[in-house]
N, C-alpha and C positions, 0 to 999 in steps of 0.2 A: 468664825468658825464655821464648819460646814453643818448645815441644818437641812432638814426636808422642808421645802416651800410647797404649799398648796393653797387654792383659793376656794372657798367654801360659798355656795350660792343658796340663798333662802327663798321661801315662798311662804306666804301667810296672808290669809284673806279673812282675818277676825274684824278688821276695821274697815269702815266705808272707804276711806281715802286710798287704802292699799287696793281695793277692788278697782277703783277709778284709776289708779295708776297701772293695774294689770290690763284693764280694758284700753287704756290710751296706748300703751306700749305693745299690746299683744303679746303678752308674755305673762307667765306666773311667778318669773324671778322678780323679785322686788329688793333684794339686799344681797350684798356680798362683803367679803373681808378676807384678807391674807392670813393664813394659818401657819406658823412657824413650829417645827417639831425638832427638839433636840434631845437625843436620848430618851428619858421617861418624861420630860416636859413638853407641853403642848400648849401654846398660846393662840389666840384669834383677836384679830382687830374688832373693837366694838366701837361703832360710831353711830350717834343719832343727833337729832336736832335739839336736844336740850343738854348734852354733855360734850366735852372735848373727847376726841378720839383717844382711846388707850388701849393696851393688849390686857386681855382677861384669860384666865384658866380656859381652855376650849371645852373640857368637859362639863364644866359647870354653866357655861354660857349656853352650850347645846342641850343641856339638861333642863335650865331654868327660863331660858329666853326663846331661842328659836333652834330648831333642828335643820341641819342643812338638806337641801333637797339633792344638790350635785356637790361634789368635791372633786376638783381637778387637781391631781398630783403633778407638780411640775419639776419634781426631782431634787437632787441635794445642791445646793448653791452655798456660796460664802456669804453669810448674814451677820450683820452687826446689829444686835438689838438695840444697842444704846444710839446708833445712827438713826435707826427707824423711830425710836422715841423722841430723838432731838428734832426730827423731822417733824413728827406729831406735836412738838412743844409750841408751835405756832397754834394759834386758835384756829381749829378746823371743825366748825360747826355749821353743818348744812341746814338750810331753811327752806321751807315750802315755796315761799314767794319767789325767791331767785330761780327755783327750779320751774316753777309754773310759768314765769316769764321766758326762760330759755326754751321751754317746750313749745310754747306757742307763738313766739315772736323771735326771741335771740338767736335761736340757731339758724333761722334765715336771714335775718338782718345783721347780726354780729356773730359771724361763725368762730372767732377766735375767743368769744366770751364763754367761759365753762364755769357754772356753778358748782359750789362744793357739794360732792355727793360721795357716798360710800365707794362707787366705781372709780371716781377719779384718784380718790386717795389710795385705793387699792392699785390702780394702773401706776401711780407715781412711785408707791412702795415696791412694787414688782421691778421697776427700773433700777431702784436703789440696789435690789438684790441682783442684779444684772440680767434680768428677764426683760426681753425689748418687747413691749406692747405699746399700742397707741393710748392717747388719752381718752377715756370713755366717761360718760355721763350716766348712762344706763347700765345696770349690772349686766342686763340681757345681751348688750352688745360685746361687753367684755367676756361674757359666757361664750359666745359665738366665736370670738377672735381665738381664745384659749382651746376651745374645741377643734377649731380648724388648724391650728398650730401644733397640737398634739395628734393629728390625724384620728379625730374623734374617740380618743382614749379616755373619754369621761366615765367616771365611776360614780354611778348613782348611789346615794346614801339610802341605807335602809332606816328611815327614820332618824337619822343622825345618831343612832345606838351603836353602830359599829365604830372601831377604833381607826380612824382614817390613816393613822401613821403606821398601821400594822400590815396594809395592803400595798401591792405593787401598783404601779401606774397602769391604767387601762383595765384593771381588773373589774369585773362587774359583780357585784354584791347580790 
């Protein structure tokens, strides 16, 4: 079915480890997830280190958990929610140890090793939707690739309170 595909990027600095990630990566973007909007239903990918990845209602997630800093609208694509859910059916829980190892050692000595992260899962899901992107470990590199691919048509979110599905690609809020 044709659905609007977007990627939400989040920034949050309430925990010390998130400040460390922001400092190491020189970015304020620390999390991302694919958002699918079809008619009046909008779902977003929720993934963290303690739960399997799953789709949740985007307005509830943005109200209760994190508000997006950037939303990049990638337009209408043929999306199979069932296929994406089956892909997520494999255990996909990222962990800080593998990410820390990759950041300091793995990316230099083992360039083909990619730890499970929100950005890697989002990159893989975008390809399932027919959007060609590279594999990314950090959300800030995925943000840069999508910004470059859409000619910097990024739409900053106003504290996540606006409805991302109601705006056109590249429209500033």
